[in-house]
N, C-alpha and C positions, 0 to 999 in steps of 0.2 A: 503493500499498500505505498502510496506515495505521501509526505505528509504535507499536512496545510501551509501554504504560503504564509508568510507573517505579513508580508505589504500587499496593499491592492492597487492595481495599475491604473493612479490616477492620472487622468488625461484632459486637458483642455476644459477645465473648471470655471476658466473666467470666460467671460465676452469681451473680446476685442475686436475693434472696427480697424482693419488695414487703410491705411492712410492712402496709399495708391489706389485700390478696386472700389474701397467704400464697402466691402463686404466685411461681414459677421466671421469672426475666424471658425465659427460653429454653424453649420446648415443643415437641416434636414434635407438629403437627396429627394427628387420626386419617385411616387409609387413605383412606376415601372424601374427604376433601378434598382431600389430595394428589391423588388419581384426578381428581375434577370440578373443582377448582380454586374461587375465591371468586362467588359469583351476583352478579348484577344488585343494585347497591346495599349490598350486602352492606358490611360494615365488619368486616374481619378483626381478630383479635385480635393484640395486638401482639407476644406470645411466640411465635405462630406467625411471625410475618414477620419478627421475631429469630433464630429457628430457621433460616430460608431466608437469613438473610444470614450467620449462621454457617457453616452447610455451603457457601455458596456461596464462604465466602471460604477455607473449609478447602482447597475443591477447587482452587482457583485457586491459592492457597500450593503444594498439592503437585505442580499443574503444575509452576508456575516451579519449582521446587526440582529436578524432571526435566529441566527445560531446561539449567536450569545445570549440571548434571553433564554436556552435550555438550561436547565441545570438538571444532575444527576447526580445523586448521593446512594452510596452503598454503605451504609450505617446502618443504626436502630431506626430508622424512618423518619430522621427531620431533616427538613428541606429549609434552607433561607434565602436570600437574596430576591425575595419576589418581589417582581418590578410593580407600583401603583400605576393605575392608568391602563387597566387593558383586561383582556381575557388571559385565563389559566387554564390551560388543560393539564390533568393530574393523574399519572398512573402510577400505581405501587404492584410489586408482587413479594411474597414473602420465600426468600431462597430456601429457608429449611422445607416448605411445601408450596412447589410454585402451583399448585393449583387456587391457594390462597391470592385472590387479585382483588385492586379496585380501581376504576375508572371515574373520573370526573372533571365539574367543570365549575368555573366560578369567575363573576366580573368582579374586579379590584377597583374601586374608585380611586382617582387621584388623591383623594386624601379622604381613606377610610378611616371612620371614627371608631369601629371597633374590629372586632373579629371579624371574618368572613365567613358565609357560609357557602359549604360545597354543596352544588347539586349532584348527585351520585347518577351515573350513566349506567353503569353494572358494576356487579361486585360479587364476591363469593362470600368470605367472612370477615373480610379485613375491611377496618372502618375510619375515614378520613371524615371529619364532618366540618372543621373550619380552619381557616388560616390566622393566626396571630397578626394583629398589628405589626410587629416584625417584621412578618414574614416567615413565620415557621409554619411547619406542615407536618401533624405527628400522625403515624399511622399506628394502629391500635386493633385487636383481637387475632395477632397472628403470634406465630414463635419468633418472628425473624432470624438473624437480620432482614433489612427489607433492601429492595433497589426500588429507590423513590425518583420520577421524573417528572418534571414540571414544565412545561413549554408555556411563556408569555407571549401575548401576540400584542404587542402596544395600540395602542389607537390614535394616530397622529392629531 
């Protein structure tokens, strides 16, 4: 498996107007160019390449942010660092008895006033009822240790 790169390919994040041509350094190509691509021996416009580089960077950055919001803990079932202002999907499994599992979902407001109630989607014997104000999720009703996975989706 290839290691995850540490750098994002940041490209053309600033809008700069060329003083000679009067064109922006980033320009979306026409639909037919996006559909067909470049022809043999064609020299594509620099601002189309910059558009592609910027779009690629923005998507990779977005995926990176989504991944960074996932938390996996292989302990007694306590997970912290839950991000506020979004949806949290929680999965837990008892490693001693893998048939014991939990799957739930919750909305965590930007400024929660207290513990957040989790709506159970499916479960065998494990229980996860709330997320504390500090972002702690505790799993119970199993023997443990547990693998707990919490995936946050922030709302922009």
